[in-house]
C-alpha positions in Angstrom: 12.3 -1.7 -14.8 13.4 -4.4 -12.4 12.1 -3.2 -9.1 14.9 -3.2 -6.4 14.9 -5.9 -3.8 15.8 -4.1 -0.6 16.4 -0.8 1.1 20.0 -0.5 -0.1 19.1 -1.3 -3.7 16.2 1.2 -3.6 18.4 4.0 -2.3 21.0 3.3 -4.9 18.6 3.4 -7.8 16.7 6.5 -6.6 19.8 8.5 -5.5 21.8 9.1 -8.7 20.5 11.9 -10.9 20.5 11.0 -14.6 20.3 12.8 -17.9 21.3 16.4 -18.8 21.9 19.3 -16.4 18.8 21.4 -17.0 20.5 24.5 -15.7 22.7 24.4 -18.8 19.6 24.2 -21.0 18.1 21.5 -23.3 16.5 21.7 -26.7 12.7 22.1 -26.6 12.5 19.3 -29.1 14.1 16.9 -26.6 11.1 17.2 -24.3 8.7 14.5 -25.5 5.1 15.6 -26.0 3.0 14.3 -23.1 6.1 12.6 -21.8 9.2 12.8 -19.5 12.7 14.0 -19.9 14.9 13.0 -16.9 17.7 15.4 -15.8 19.1 17.1 -12.8 19.7 20.5 -11.3 22.3 21.2 -8.6 22.6 17.5 -8.0 18.9 16.9 -7.5 16.9 14.7 -9.9 14.3 16.6 -11.9 11.8 15.6 -14.6 10.7 17.9 -17.3 7.3 17.3 -18.9 5.1 18.8 -21.6 1.3 18.8 -21.6 -0.9 20.8 -24.0 2.0 22.9 -24.9 2.9 23.8 -21.3 6.2 22.8 -19.7 6.5 21.6 -16.1 9.5 20.6 -13.9 9.2 18.8 -10.6 11.4 16.7 -8.5 12.3 13.3 -10.0 12.1 11.2 -6.9 8.8 10.0 -5.5 8.2 11.3 -2.1 7.1 7.9 -0.9 10.2 5.6 -1.3 12.2 7.8 -3.7 11.4 5.9 -6.9 12.7 7.4 -10.1 9.6 9.1 -11.6 11.3 9.3 -15.0 10.5 5.6 -15.2 6.8 6.2 -14.4 3.8 7.1 -16.5 2.5 10.5 -17.5 -1.2 10.7 -17.8 -2.4 14.2 -18.8 -0.9 16.6 -16.3 -0.1 13.9 -13.8 2.8 11.4 -13.3 2.5 8.0 -11.7 5.2 6.3 -9.7 6.6 3.1 -11.2 7.1 1.3 -7.8 3.9 1.8 -5.8 1.6 3.8 -8.1 1.5 7.1 -6.2 0.2 9.9 -8.4 1.4 13.6 -8.5 0.1 16.7 -10.3 2.8 18.1 -12.6 1.6 21.6 -12.3 1.7 21.8 -8.5 3.7 18.8 -7.4 0.8 17.8 -5.1 0.5 14.2 -4.2 -2.9 13.3 -5.5 -3.0 9.6 -4.6 -1.5 7.5 -1.8 0.9 6.0 -0.9 2.7 9.3 -1.3 1.5 12.3 0.8 4.3 14.9 0.5 4.4 17.1 -2.6 7.2 17.1 -5.1 9.5 20.2 -5.3 8.6 22.5 -8.2 11.1 24.1 -10.4 10.8 27.2 -12.6 10.9 26.6 -16.3 12.4 29.3 -18.6 12.5 29.4 -22.3 15.0 31.2 -24.5 13.9 30.5 -28.1 14.1 26.8 -28.5 16.2 26.2 -25.4 14.6 25.3 -22.1 16.3 26.1 -18.8 15.5 24.8 -15.2 17.6 26.6 -12.6 15.6 27.5 -9.5 12.9 26.0 -7.3 9.6 27.8 -7.0 7.2 28.3 -4.1 4.6 25.6 -3.4 1.8 26.0 -5.8 -0.6 23.7 -4.0 -4.0 25.3 -3.4 -4.2 26.8 0.0 -6.4 24.8 2.3 -9.6 26.6 3.1 -11.9 26.0 6.1 -14.7 23.8 4.9 -18.3 25.0 5.1 -20.9 22.9 6.7 -18.3 20.5 7.9 -19.0 18.3 11.0 -17.8 20.1 14.1 -16.3 17.0 15.5 -14.7 14.1 13.6 -13.4 10.9 15.2 -11.2 8.4 13.4 -11.2 5.0 15.1 -8.0 3.3 14.1 -4.4 4.4 13.4 -3.5 2.3 10.4 -3.4 3.1 6.7 -6.9 4.3 6.3 -7.0 6.2 9.6 -3.8 8.1 8.9 -4.7 8.9 5.3 -8.0 10.3 6.4 -6.4 12.5 9.0 -3.8 13.7 6.6 -6.5 14.6 4.0 -8.7 16.4 6.5 -5.7 18.4 7.5 -4.8 19.1 3.9 -8.3 20.2 3.1 -8.3 22.7 5.9 -10.7 21.0 8.3 -10.9 23.3 11.3 -13.1 21.3 13.6 -12.1 19.0 16.5 -10.3 16.0 15.0 -9.5 13.0 17.2 -7.7 9.8 16.2 -8.1 6.9 18.6 -5.8 3.9 18.2 -5.4 0.8 20.3 -1.8 0.6 19.0 0.7 2.2 21.3 2.7 3.4 18.3 1.8 6.4 16.2 0.8 5.5 12.6 3.6 3.7 10.8 4.6 2.2 7.4 3.1 -1.3 7.9 4.4 -2.8 4.7 7.9 -2.3 5.9 7.4 -4.3 9.1 7.4 -7.6 7.1 10.0 -6.5 4.7 13.1 -4.4 5.2 12.5 -3.5 8.9 12.1 -7.2 9.8 15.1 -8.2 7.6 17.2 -5.7 9.5 17.8 -3.4 6.5 15.6 -0.4 7.6 16.1 1.5 10.9 13.1 2.2 13.0 13.3 5.9 12.4 12.1 5.2 8.8 8.9 3.5 10.1 6.7 6.4 11.4 4.5 8.0 8.7 4.9 11.4 10.4 6.9 13.0 13.1 5.1 13.2 16.5 4.6 17.0 16.5 2.9 16.9 13.1 -0.2 15.7 14.8 -0.1 18.5 17.3 0.6 21.1 14.7 -2.3 19.9 12.6 -4.7 20.0 15.5 -5.1 16.2 15.6 -5.7 14.8 19.1 -3.8 11.5 18.8 -4.8 9.0 21.5 -2.5 5.9 21.4 -2.9 2.7 23.4 -6.5 3.6 23.8 -8.8 0.7 22.9 -12.4 1.6 22.2 -15.1 -0.4 23.9 -18.3 0.8 22.2 -19.8 3.1 19.7 -22.8 4.8 21.2 -24.9 5.9 18.2 -27.8 7.6 20.0 -25.3 9.8 22.0 -22.9 10.1 19.0 -19.8 9.2 21.0 -17.0 6.6 21.2 -16.4 5.0 24.5 -12.8 4.1 25.5 -11.5 1.4 27.8 -10.3 4.1 30.3 -13.9 5.4 30.6 -13.5 8.4 28.4 -16.3 9.3 26.0 -15.3 11.2 22.8 -18.3 12.9 21.0 -18.5 12.9 17.2 -20.6 14.4 14.5 -18.9 12.2 11.9 -17.1 9.0 12.6 -14.6 6.9 10.5 -14.2 3.3 11.5 -10.8 2.1 10.3 -10.2 -0.7 12.8 -8.5 -3.0 10.2 -8.2 -6.7 10.7 -6.7 -9.1 13.2 -4.6 -12.2 12.7 -6.3 -15.6 12.8 -4.6 -18.4 14.7 -5.0 -22.0 13.5 -7.5 -24.1 15.6 -4.9 -26.7 16.3 -3.4 -27.0 19.8 -0.2 -25.3 20.9 -0.2 -22.1 18.9 -0.3 -20.1 22.1 3.2 -20.9 23.1 5.5 -17.9 23.8 7.7 -18.7 20.7 4.7 -18.5 18.3 4.2 -15.1 16.8 1.8 -13.3 14.5 2.7 -10.2 12.5 0.2 -7.3 12.2 1.8 -4.5 14.2 5.2 -2.8 14.7 5.2 -4.4 18.2 4.7 -7.8 16.6 7.7 -7.1 14.3 9.9 -6.0 17.2 8.9 -9.2 19.0 9.9 -11.4 16.1 13.2 -9.6 15.7 13.9 -10.1 19.4 12.9 -13.7 19.3 15.0 -14.3 16.2 18.2 -13.6 18.1 20.2 -16.9 18.4 17.5 -18.9 16.6 18.6 -21.7 14.3 15.3 -22.6 12.6 12.0 -20.9 12.1 8.8 -22.2 10.7 6.3 -20.0 8.9 2.8 -21.4 8.8 0.9 -20.2 5.7 2.3 -19.2 2.3 0.4 -15.9 2.2 2.0 -12.7 1.0 2.9 -11.8 4.6 4.1 -15.3 5.4 6.5 -15.4 2.5 7.8 -11.9 3.1 8.5 -13.0 6.7 10.3 -16.1 5.3 12.5 -13.8 3.1 13.2 -11.5 6.0 14.2 -14.3 8.3 16.4 -15.8 5.6 18.1 -12.4 5.4 19.0 -12.9 9.0 20.6 -16.2 8.3 17.9 -18.4 9.8 16.9 -21.8 8.4 13.3 -21.2 7.3 10.6 -23.8 6.6 7.2 -22.9 5.2 4.1 -25.1 5.8 1.2 -24.5 3.4 -1.7 -26.6 2.2 -1.2 -25.5 -1.5 1.9 -26.6 -3.3 1.8 -23.4 -5.4 2.0 -20.4 -3.0 -0.4 -17.6 -3.8 -1.6 -19.5 -6.9 -5.2 -18.6 -6.2 -4.4 -14.9 -6.5 -1.4 -14.8 -8.9 -2.0 -17.9 -10.9 0.2 -21.0 -11.2 2.9 -19.4 -13.2 3.8 -16.6 -10.8 3.1 -18.8 -7.8 5.6 -21.4 -9.0 8.1 -18.6 -9.7 7.7 -17.3 -6.2 8.2 -20.8 -4.7 11.3 -21.4 -6.8 12.7 -18.0 -5.9 12.4 -18.9 -2.2 13.8 -22.4 -2.6 16.9 -20.9 -4.3 17.3 -18.8 -1.2 17.2 -21.9 1.0 13.6 -22.0 2.1 12.1 -25.5 2.5 8.4 -26.0 1.7 6.1 -28.6 3.2 2.7 -29.3 1.7 0.2 -30.0 4.4 -1.5 -28.5 7.4 -0.1 -27.6 10.8 -1.7 -30.0 13.3 -0.2 -28.7 16.5 2.9 -27.3 18.2 4.4 -28.4 21.5 6.9 -25.5 21.8 9.7 -27.4 20.1 8.3 -29.2 17.1 5.5 -28.5 14.7 3.3 -31.5 14.0 1.9 -31.9 10.5 -1.3 -33.5 9.5 0.7 -36.3 7.7 2.2 -37.2 11.1 5.5 -35.7 10.2 7.1 -32.9 12.3 9.5 -30.0 12.0 11.8 -28.8 14.8 11.2 -25.1 15.3 12.8 -22.6 17.6 10.4 -19.9 16.3 7.0 -20.1 14.6 5.4 -17.2 12.7 1.8 -17.5 11.7 0.7 -16.2 8.3 -2.7 -17.8 8.3 -4.9 -14.9 7.4 -6.9 -12.2 9.1 -10.5 -11.3 9.9 -12.0 -7.8 10.0 -12.4 -6.2 13.3 -16.1 -5.6 13.2 -17.1 -6.2 16.9 -17.6 -2.5 17.7 -19.8 -2.0 14.6 -21.8 -5.1 15.2 -22.6 -4.3 18.8 -23.6 -0.8 17.7 -26.1 -2.2 15.2 -24.1 -1.1 12.1 -24.6 -3.5 9.2 -21.8 -6.1 8.7 -21.2 -8.9 6.3 -17.6 -10.0 5.9 -16.7 -6.6 7.2 -18.6 -3.4 7.7 -21.0 -2.8 4.8 -20.5 0.5 3.1 -21.9 2.2 0.0 -19.9 3.7 -2.8 -19.2 6.8 -0.7 -17.8 4.5 2.1 -20.8 5.4 4.4 -22.2 2.7 6.6 -25.8 1.8 7.3 -25.8 4.7 9.8 -25.6 8.2 8.3 -22.5 10.1 9.3 -20.5 6.9 10.1 -18.0 5.7 7.5 -15.7 2.8 7.3 -12.5 2.3 5.3 -9.6 -0.1 4.9 -9.4 -3.8 5.7 -12.6 -3.6 7.7 -14.8 -2.2 4.9 -16.9 -4.3 2.5 -17.5 -2.0 -0.4 -18.9 -2.1 -3.9 -16.3 -2.4 -6.6 -16.1 -0.9 -10.1 -18.0 -3.9 -11.4 -20.7 -3.5 -8.8 -19.7 -6.6 -6.8 -18.8 -6.2 -3.2 -15.4 -6.9 -1.9 -13.3 -6.5 1.2 -9.7 -5.9 -0.1 -6.8 -6.1 2.3 -4.3 -3.9 0.5 -2.3 -1.1 2.0 -2.7 1.4 -0.9 -6.4 0.6 -1.1 -6.9 1.3 2.6 -5.0 4.6 2.2 -7.0 5.7 -0.7 -10.3 4.8 0.9 -9.2 6.9 3.9 -8.6 9.8 1.6 -12.0 9.3 -0.1 -13.8 9.0 3.3 -12.2 12.2 4.5 -13.5 14.1 1.5 -17.0 12.6 1.8 -17.2 13.4 5.5 -16.7 17.0 4.4 -19.6 16.7 2.0 -17.9 16.0 -1.3 -19.9 12.9 -2.0 -17.3 11.4 -4.4 -17.6 7.7 -5.1 -14.6 5.5 -4.3 -13.8 3.8 -7.6 -10.0 3.4 -7.5 -8.6 0.3 -9.1 -7.0 -1.9 -6.4 -3.2 -2.1 -6.3 -0.7 -3.9 -4.2 3.0 -4.9 -4.3 4.9 -7.7 -2.6 8.6 -8.1 -2.6 10.6 -11.3 -2.3 14.4 -10.9 -2.3 15.3 -9.1 -5.5 11.9 -9.5 -7.2 8.9 -7.2 -6.7 5.4 -8.3 -7.8 3.1 -5.5 -8.8 -0.6 -6.4 -9.0 -3.4 -4.1 -10.2 -7.1 -4.9 -10.5 -9.1 -7.6 -8.7 -9.7 -11.0 -10.3 -12.0 -13.1 -8.2 -11.7 -15.7 -10.9 -10.5 -16.0 -14.4 -10.8 -18.4 -17.4 -7.6 -17.3 -19.2 -4.1 -16.2 -18.3 -2.1 -14.3 -20.9 1.6 -14.3 -20.3 3.7 -11.7 -21.9 7.5 -12.3 -21.4 9.2 -14.9 -19.3 7.9 -15.7 -15.8 10.9 -17.9 -15.1 13.3 -15.0 -15.8 11.4 -12.6 -13.7 10.5 -10.4 -16.7 6.8 -10.7 -17.4 3.3 -9.4 -17.2 0.5 -11.9 -16.6 -3.0 -10.7 -17.4 -6.1 -12.3 -15.9 -9.2 -12.5 -18.2 -12.7 -13.6 -17.7 -15.1 -13.8 -20.6 -12.5 -12.0 -22.7 -12.4 -9.0 -20.2 -9.2 -8.0 -18.4 -9.8 -8.3 -14.7 -6.3 -7.9 -13.3 -2.6 -7.7 -14.2 0.5 -8.9 -12.4 4.0 -7.7 -13.4 7.5 -8.7 -12.4 10.3 -6.5 -13.8 7.8 -4.5 -15.9 6.5 -1.7 -13.8 5.4 0.4 -16.9 3.2 -2.5 -18.0 1.5 -2.5 -14.7 0.9 1.3 -14.8 -0.6 1.1 -18.3 -2.9 -1.8 -17.3 -4.0 0.2 -14.3 -5.0 3.0 -16.7 -6.8 0.5 -19.0 -8.8 -0.8 -16.0 -9.7 2.8 -14.9 -10.9 3.7 -18.4 -12.8 0.4 -18.8 -10.7 -0.4 -21.9 -10.5 -4.1 -20.8 -11.6 -6.1 -23.8 -8.2 -6.3 -25.5 -6.2 -9.5 -25.0 -3.0 -7.5 -24.4 -2.6 -3.9 -23.3 -1.5 -1.8 -26.3 1.8 -0.1 -26.1 1.6 3.8 -25.8 -1.9 5.1 -25.1 -3.3 8.4 -26.2 -2.0 11.2 -24.0 0.2 8.7 -22.1 3.9 8.4 -22.0 6.3 6.2 -20.0 10.0 6.6 -20.2 
């Protein structure tokens, strides 16, 4: 599947039901074993699936961005989204893994001989949340980003009945951060799409949401978080999800008013406002965020230049083939690349280290981030390129957890990593929530991220710190490929363009530890993709 490039394309692909009208019946033999049959009922997309002789029918649009689940992957009694790897239980419709949180609608399946009918929706079959025993009386979540929101949502879903407080320095309630560098920044997504939940959801769920409330200290002996306004919030369990902050280049002039970073919704609003009437913008850094900003500003008709030290953008992560493809893609859209370092900015022109310069009305920095560890360090919590956590996401202080961009955690291979991916942060938040309630489940999810540039989406699963062989399946130049990263004959990661099903299958291989093959086999046992 060619992943859609923008909000309008996404809506068009996900909106139209396909296949037979299930209310009129379909042959039982048409439903693939351990697979998916796409159809519709009363104009709504529905997928019909079979597992161990049982039939299930759920909504066919992912509750995250509306992706067609018929193009996803069935694994046992679950289905995985082709766009962003959300996972749903086919029996209940429950969203098992982020980035989706809302359940899918369930439909009643009826059989008359060899004919299967789907006509009516059924009640939510998700297990009723039960108050948790021996749970902490007071939980504080420090941070309102991906990990913080996902933890709060999971605690709410699990029936946590204690005092739950979310403290965020951000003045905006938790929002869809990936969108602020993509469709929202490009002008293709209205702001009402951005919040992750409506405001009254927090009140209804018993979540005390404190916005624009920077924390100043974590008082471990007194088990409380101190806020800038002097308030003290007691906790029995604490989740630190403070994320990361943008790094500005050490060169002079990057504090001018027309220099921007992008980490928050407020940052994105500021760039949108500054882009009005602008002729030329310079993006410093060819990072994922930097190039997504470049694409979004081009969508606004602005002349965009990118300054980066590496001639192949993102080559250290995606390899030279995909990196070159991304550069060519941007160049076809009119982006100009400059290889070098930004040596300074006087408010009108950006100076390069080769003594050249680029006139700029607007500068956006995509020069990396650093974890926000100051609160943890001051409190005496162990840090090392982030907050050090164990496999349960617990820090060196019992009862205090960390998740998201700030957390340095042991990976599936035993090596530590701090991974700055939205979906990873969300899933760590979900795992931390469960562990704060006593589940003691290790976090072993395979990392995943996506990055979209114009009409091409890059899906990446795994974590390759290094590799000694790249195996290319398909054509990178045509935007129809999967590139697999091997080290010592072992699959470490996989990047796909236009082949979402490949990426889902490789994710499963990495989960199962079946990583010694050079290429992922086609259909796996108990797995089906449409």
